[in-house]
Backbone and ligand atoms as CSV (ligand in chain L), in Angstrom:
chain,resi,resn,atom,element,x,y,z
A,1,MET,N,N,3.077,5.443,27.466
A,1,MET,CA,C,1.857,6.061,27.118
A,1,MET,C,C,0.934,5.309,27.718
A,2,SER,N,N,-0.218,6.254,28.039
A,2,SER,CA,C,-1.409,5.500,28.374
A,2,SER,C,C,-2.449,5.323,27.209
A,3,ALA,N,N,-3.322,4.445,27.630
A,3,ALA,CA,C,-4.274,4.142,26.460
A,3,ALA,C,C,-5.110,5.372,26.091
A,4,THR,N,N,-5.409,6.191,26.888
A,4,THR,CA,C,-6.285,7.262,26.663
A,4,THR,C,C,-5.522,8.504,25.865
A,5,ALA,N,N,-3.996,8.545,26.181
A,5,ALA,CA,C,-3.253,9.482,25.438
A,5,ALA,C,C,-2.713,8.980,24.284
A,6,GLY,N,N,-3.068,7.644,23.853
A,6,GLY,CA,C,-2.309,7.037,22.742
A,6,GLY,C,C,-2.745,7.561,21.306
A,7,ARG,N,N,-4.023,7.950,21.323
A,7,ARG,CA,C,-4.643,8.070,20.004
A,7,ARG,C,C,-3.842,8.986,18.953
A,8,ASN,N,N,-3.293,10.161,19.357
A,8,ASN,CA,C,-2.672,10.973,18.416
A,8,ASN,C,C,-1.319,11.131,18.582
A,9,VAL,N,N,-0.635,10.168,19.396
A,9,VAL,CA,C,0.764,10.243,19.709
A,9,VAL,C,C,1.472,9.689,18.362
A,10,GLU,N,N,2.499,10.385,17.990
A,10,GLU,CA,C,3.272,9.951,16.974
A,10,GLU,C,C,4.113,8.810,17.304
A,11,CYS,N,N,4.255,7.888,16.163
A,11,CYS,CA,C,4.999,6.583,16.340
A,11,CYS,C,C,6.438,6.844,16.618
A,12,PRO,N,N,7.121,6.083,17.276
A,12,PRO,CA,C,8.440,6.187,17.651
A,12,PRO,C,C,9.375,5.806,16.411
A,13,VAL,N,N,8.801,4.913,15.441
A,13,VAL,CA,C,9.479,4.717,14.076
A,13,VAL,C,C,9.593,6.073,13.226
A,14,ARG,N,N,10.728,6.435,12.975
A,14,ARG,CA,C,10.738,7.776,12.247
A,14,ARG,C,C,10.174,7.945,11.073
A,15,TRP,N,N,9.997,6.746,10.226
A,15,TRP,CA,C,9.453,6.946,8.759
A,15,TRP,C,C,8.009,6.754,8.804
A,16,CYS,N,N,7.351,6.455,10.052
A,16,CYS,CA,C,6.051,5.928,9.988
A,16,CYS,C,C,5.041,7.176,10.110
A,17,ASP,N,N,3.992,7.055,9.225
A,17,ASP,CA,C,3.056,8.283,9.377
A,17,ASP,C,C,1.736,8.017,10.165
A,18,GLU,N,N,1.742,6.593,10.793
A,18,GLU,CA,C,0.486,6.297,11.472
A,18,GLU,C,C,0.638,6.957,12.996
A,19,THR,N,N,-0.445,7.320,13.517
A,19,THR,CA,C,-0.476,7.641,14.934
A,19,THR,C,C,-1.293,6.885,15.803
A,20,GLY,N,N,-1.165,6.978,17.070
A,20,GLY,CA,C,-1.791,5.968,17.858
A,20,GLY,C,C,-1.593,4.663,17.851
A,21,THR,N,N,-2.487,3.653,18.319
A,21,THR,CA,C,-2.178,2.404,18.319
A,21,THR,C,C,-2.248,1.762,16.858
A,22,HIS,N,N,-1.360,1.103,16.453
A,22,HIS,CA,C,-1.451,0.431,14.900
A,22,HIS,C,C,-0.586,-0.761,14.878
A,23,ALA,N,N,-1.108,-1.718,14.000
A,23,ALA,CA,C,-0.429,-3.175,14.076
A,23,ALA,C,C,0.726,-3.053,12.851
A,24,VAL,N,N,0.605,-2.030,12.025
A,24,VAL,CA,C,1.589,-1.926,10.947
A,24,VAL,C,C,2.091,-0.557,10.926
A,25,HIS,N,N,3.451,-0.456,10.835
A,25,HIS,CA,C,4.042,0.840,10.668
A,25,HIS,C,C,3.784,1.061,8.979
A,26,ARG,N,N,3.503,2.365,8.752
A,26,ARG,CA,C,3.176,2.575,7.384
A,26,ARG,C,C,3.541,4.109,6.907
A,27,ARG,N,N,4.142,4.105,5.764
A,27,ARG,CA,C,4.394,5.408,5.159
A,27,ARG,C,C,3.676,5.421,3.922
A,28,TYR,N,N,2.731,6.362,3.783
A,28,TYR,CA,C,2.026,6.361,2.501
A,28,TYR,C,C,2.777,7.216,1.392
A,29,VAL,N,N,2.983,6.429,0.152
A,29,VAL,CA,C,3.813,6.801,-1.051
A,29,VAL,C,C,2.989,7.277,-1.960
A,30,ALA,N,N,2.097,6.617,-2.423
A,30,ALA,CA,C,1.194,7.076,-3.552
A,30,ALA,C,C,-0.075,6.503,-3.399
A,31,SER,N,N,-1.096,7.172,-4.162
A,31,SER,CA,C,-2.491,6.681,-4.192
A,31,SER,C,C,-3.019,7.051,-5.552
A,32,VAL,N,N,-3.388,5.833,-6.355
A,32,VAL,CA,C,-3.627,6.032,-7.659
A,32,VAL,C,C,-5.024,5.516,-8.005
A,33,LYS,N,N,-5.811,6.254,-8.892
A,33,LYS,CA,C,-7.209,5.908,-9.190
A,33,LYS,C,C,-6.966,4.787,-10.299
A,34,GLY,N,N,-7.119,3.400,-9.853
A,34,GLY,CA,C,-6.537,2.465,-10.654
A,34,GLY,C,C,-7.601,1.682,-11.249
A,35,GLY,N,N,-8.864,1.837,-11.134
A,35,GLY,CA,C,-9.794,0.903,-11.595
A,35,GLY,C,C,-10.396,1.558,-12.883
A,36,GLU,N,N,-11.356,0.616,-13.494
A,36,GLU,CA,C,-11.868,0.979,-14.624
A,36,GLU,C,C,-12.728,2.317,-14.505
A,37,ARG,N,N,-12.639,3.214,-15.361
A,37,ARG,CA,C,-13.469,4.494,-15.396
A,37,ARG,C,C,-13.096,5.134,-13.917
A,38,GLY,N,N,-11.994,5.082,-13.543
A,38,GLY,CA,C,-11.501,5.920,-12.315
A,38,GLY,C,C,-12.067,5.294,-10.945
A,39,ALA,N,N,-12.627,4.141,-10.967
A,39,ALA,CA,C,-13.168,3.557,-9.789
A,39,ALA,C,C,-12.094,3.065,-8.854
A,40,GLY,N,N,-12.198,3.305,-7.715
A,40,GLY,CA,C,-11.273,2.626,-6.764
A,40,GLY,C,C,-9.993,3.334,-6.456
A,41,LEU,N,N,-9.304,3.098,-5.385
A,41,LEU,CA,C,-7.890,3.666,-5.280
A,41,LEU,C,C,-6.922,2.568,-5.016
A,42,VAL,N,N,-5.825,2.717,-5.471
A,42,VAL,CA,C,-4.659,1.725,-5.162
A,42,VAL,C,C,-3.651,2.399,-4.501
A,43,GLY,N,N,-3.417,2.083,-3.304
A,43,GLY,CA,C,-2.368,2.748,-2.505
A,43,GLY,C,C,-1.108,2.004,-2.384
A,44,ILE,N,N,-0.030,2.588,-2.515
A,44,ILE,CA,C,1.258,2.022,-2.450
A,44,ILE,C,C,1.999,2.617,-1.131
A,45,ASN,N,N,2.263,1.731,-0.186
A,45,ASN,CA,C,2.942,2.191,1.032
A,45,ASN,C,C,4.218,1.334,1.387
A,46,ILE,N,N,5.059,1.973,2.193
A,46,ILE,CA,C,6.062,1.233,2.882
A,46,ILE,C,C,5.541,0.800,4.102
A,47,ALA,N,N,5.821,-0.565,4.483
A,47,ALA,CA,C,4.962,-0.971,5.566
A,47,ALA,C,C,5.843,-2.108,6.325
A,48,GLN,N,N,5.571,-2.108,7.586
A,48,GLN,CA,C,6.385,-3.233,8.484
A,48,GLN,C,C,5.371,-3.461,9.546
A,49,ARG,N,N,4.971,-4.881,9.745
A,49,ARG,CA,C,4.446,-5.172,10.808
A,49,ARG,C,C,5.028,-4.857,12.049
A,50,VAL,N,N,4.146,-4.536,13.183
A,50,VAL,CA,C,4.699,-4.178,14.423
A,50,VAL,C,C,4.965,-5.452,15.179
A,51,GLN,N,N,6.063,-6.062,14.974
A,51,GLN,CA,C,6.368,-7.308,15.652
A,51,GLN,C,C,7.852,-7.512,15.624
A,52,PRO,N,N,8.447,-8.262,16.478
A,52,PRO,CA,C,9.995,-8.351,16.509
A,52,PRO,C,C,10.446,-8.999,15.064
A,53,ARG,N,N,11.631,-8.262,14.741
A,53,ARG,CA,C,12.239,-8.699,13.385
A,53,ARG,C,C,11.427,-8.780,12.196
A,54,ALA,N,N,10.414,-8.013,12.223
A,54,ALA,CA,C,9.624,-7.918,10.952
A,54,ALA,C,C,10.442,-6.987,9.883
A,55,SER,N,N,10.305,-7.469,8.579
A,55,SER,CA,C,11.108,-6.755,7.571
A,55,SER,C,C,10.207,-5.608,7.113
A,56,VAL,N,N,10.845,-4.636,6.577
A,56,VAL,CA,C,10.233,-3.538,5.854
A,56,VAL,C,C,9.844,-4.009,4.385
A,57,GLY,N,N,8.617,-3.925,4.004
A,57,GLY,CA,C,8.064,-4.257,2.873
A,57,GLY,C,C,7.326,-3.237,2.086
A,58,VAL,N,N,6.784,-3.628,0.879
A,58,VAL,CA,C,6.041,-2.703,0.197
A,58,VAL,C,C,4.478,-3.138,0.148
A,59,GLU,N,N,3.583,-2.363,0.663
A,59,GLU,CA,C,2.169,-2.681,0.757
A,59,GLU,C,C,1.420,-2.141,-0.364
A,60,LEU,N,N,0.610,-2.929,-0.974
A,60,LEU,CA,C,-0.441,-2.515,-1.923
A,60,LEU,C,C,-1.961,-2.459,-1.359
A,61,THR,N,N,-2.664,-1.345,-1.358
A,61,THR,CA,C,-3.901,-1.482,-0.868
A,61,THR,C,C,-4.939,-1.192,-2.040
A,62,VAL,N,N,-6.122,-1.812,-1.864
A,62,VAL,CA,C,-7.152,-1.491,-2.996
A,62,VAL,C,C,-8.525,-1.135,-2.021
A,63,THR,N,N,-8.793,0.056,-2.393
A,63,THR,CA,C,-10.109,0.557,-1.736
A,63,THR,C,C,-11.113,0.886,-2.796
A,64,THR,N,N,-12.441,0.436,-2.618
A,64,THR,CA,C,-13.479,0.632,-3.475
A,64,THR,C,C,-14.718,0.986,-2.578
A,65,PRO,N,N,-15.584,1.731,-3.193
A,65,PRO,CA,C,-16.877,2.057,-2.440
A,65,PRO,C,C,-17.592,0.795,-1.944
A,66,TRP,N,N,-17.467,-0.378,-2.745
A,66,TRP,CA,C,-18.399,-1.465,-2.460
A,66,TRP,C,C,-17.710,-2.646,-1.701
A,67,ALA,N,N,-16.540,-2.552,-1.221
A,67,ALA,CA,C,-15.934,-3.689,-0.544
A,67,ALA,C,C,-14.963,-3.006,0.563
A,68,SER,N,N,-14.663,-3.808,1.500
A,68,SER,CA,C,-13.591,-3.314,2.558
A,68,SER,C,C,-12.143,-3.275,1.932
A,69,THR,N,N,-11.495,-2.439,2.409
A,69,THR,CA,C,-10.026,-2.288,1.786
A,69,THR,C,C,-9.252,-3.585,1.953
A,70,ALA,N,N,-8.645,-3.917,0.656
A,70,ALA,CA,C,-7.850,-5.173,0.848
A,70,ALA,C,C,-6.338,-4.669,0.682
A,71,GLY,N,N,-5.668,-5.357,1.471
A,71,GLY,CA,C,-4.150,-5.123,1.272
A,71,GLY,C,C,-3.247,-6.292,1.200
A,72,TYR,N,N,-2.088,-6.052,0.760
A,72,TYR,CA,C,-1.103,-7.190,0.585
A,72,TYR,C,C,0.316,-6.619,0.891
A,73,LEU,N,N,1.197,-7.365,1.757
A,73,LEU,CA,C,2.567,-6.778,2.006
A,73,LEU,C,C,3.504,-7.680,1.153
A,74,PHE,N,N,4.170,-7.010,0.198
A,74,PHE,CA,C,5.047,-7.708,-0.671
A,74,PHE,C,C,6.569,-7.569,0.077
A,75,ALA,N,N,7.330,-8.666,-0.123
A,75,ALA,CA,C,8.663,-8.427,0.229
A,75,ALA,C,C,9.556,-7.482,-0.769
A,76,ALA,N,N,10.105,-6.585,-0.218
A,76,ALA,CA,C,10.846,-5.518,-0.998
A,76,ALA,C,C,11.497,-6.071,-2.191
A,77,ALA,N,N,12.174,-7.127,-1.990
A,77,ALA,CA,C,13.146,-7.623,-3.039
A,77,ALA,C,C,12.166,-8.264,-4.294
A,78,SER,N,N,10.913,-8.513,-3.891
A,78,SER,CA,C,10.193,-9.072,-5.061
A,78,SER,C,C,9.523,-8.030,-6.035
A,79,VAL,N,N,9.466,-6.750,-5.318
A,79,VAL,CA,C,8.644,-5.675,-6.011
A,79,VAL,C,C,9.141,-5.309,-7.456
A,80,PRO,N,N,10.596,-5.253,-7.758
A,80,PRO,CA,C,10.913,-4.987,-9.108
A,80,PRO,C,C,10.326,-5.903,-10.193
A,81,GLU,N,N,10.450,-7.336,-9.734
A,81,GLU,CA,C,9.893,-8.247,-10.662
A,81,GLU,C,C,8.400,-8.086,-10.955
A,82,ILE,N,N,7.595,-7.756,-9.866
A,82,ILE,CA,C,6.243,-7.677,-10.002
A,82,ILE,C,C,5.980,-6.344,-10.746
A,83,ALA,N,N,6.596,-5.155,-10.568
A,83,ALA,CA,C,6.473,-4.006,-11.393
A,83,ALA,C,C,6.757,-4.216,-12.776
A,84,ALA,N,N,7.755,-4.936,-13.069
A,84,ALA,CA,C,8.117,-5.203,-14.464
A,84,ALA,C,C,6.861,-6.051,-15.092
A,85,ALA,N,N,6.488,-7.082,-14.408
A,85,ALA,CA,C,5.467,-7.817,-14.925
A,85,ALA,C,C,4.034,-7.070,-15.064
A,86,LEU,N,N,3.930,-6.125,-14.342
A,86,LEU,CA,C,2.712,-5.268,-14.334
A,86,LEU,C,C,2.733,-4.456,-15.600
A,87,THR,N,N,3.973,-3.751,-15.655
A,87,THR,CA,C,4.183,-3.048,-16.962
A,87,THR,C,C,3.997,-3.770,-18.233
A,88,ASP,N,N,4.686,-4.942,-18.209
A,88,ASP,CA,C,4.490,-5.721,-19.360
A,88,ASP,C,C,3.048,-6.125,-19.740
A,89,ALA,N,N,2.390,-6.579,-18.648
A,89,ALA,CA,C,0.895,-6.809,-18.857
A,89,ALA,C,C,0.100,-5.590,-19.304
A,90,ALA,N,N,0.398,-4.561,-18.810
A,90,ALA,CA,C,-0.336,-3.485,-19.119
A,90,ALA,C,C,-0.127,-2.956,-20.579
A,91,GLU,N,N,1.239,-3.103,-21.126
A,91,GLU,CA,C,1.473,-2.881,-22.498
A,91,GLU,C,C,0.600,-3.833,-23.364
A,92,ARG,N,N,0.638,-5.140,-23.178
A,92,ARG,CA,C,-0.075,-5.986,-23.759
A,92,ARG,C,C,-1.746,-5.693,-23.758
A,93,ALA,N,N,-2.142,-5.434,-22.739
A,93,ALA,CA,C,-3.511,-5.044,-22.507
A,93,ALA,C,C,-3.935,-3.948,-23.246
A,94,THR,N,N,-3.008,-2.892,-23.273
A,94,THR,CA,C,-3.314,-1.734,-24.077
A,94,THR,C,C,-3.271,-2.088,-25.549
A,95,GLU,N,N,-2.436,-2.852,-26.040
A,95,GLU,CA,C,-2.308,-3.377,-27.295
A,95,GLU,C,C,-3.578,-4.135,-27.822
A,96,LEU,N,N,-4.310,-4.829,-26.810
A,96,LEU,CA,C,-5.434,-5.621,-27.014
A,96,LEU,C,C,-6.744,-4.886,-26.890
A,97,GLY,N,N,-6.586,-3.506,-26.557
A,97,GLY,CA,C,-7.693,-2.858,-26.563
A,97,GLY,C,C,-8.159,-2.156,-25.266
A,98,GLY,N,N,-7.008,-2.101,-24.417
A,98,GLY,CA,C,-7.380,-1.628,-22.990
A,98,GLY,C,C,-7.200,0.019,-23.274
A,99,THR,N,N,-7.542,0.890,-22.232
A,99,THR,CA,C,-7.471,2.365,-22.334
A,99,THR,C,C,-6.124,2.787,-22.090
A,100,SER,N,N,-5.625,3.779,-22.902
A,100,SER,CA,C,-4.324,4.310,-22.534
A,100,SER,C,C,-4.544,5.529,-21.385
A,101,PRO,N,N,-3.424,5.751,-20.821
A,101,PRO,CA,C,-3.502,6.776,-19.627
A,101,PRO,C,C,-3.824,8.182,-20.189
L,1,ZN,ZN,ZN,4.343,3.177,13.466
């Protein structure tokens, strides 16, 4: 593909939602209003860096109106433990006076 034709070309990786030139293959899974009073968006994606032998992981992104989007790529195997810890922490935070969904 030429550089001029690359912008809207579908990625050859079948599960990837990105088009054109990208450094990370990415499938968007969920977007959640995660912050206090609905501020900010937390994105959950399946992601893989475009490099040889990169593994497919889970990416968490945080987008707010006041800062550039931050992201982190988790190893897929570590995500259940992180999810369980998040749920545990959220239950305790709710008991301590956090907001219920
Ligand atoms: Zn891709």
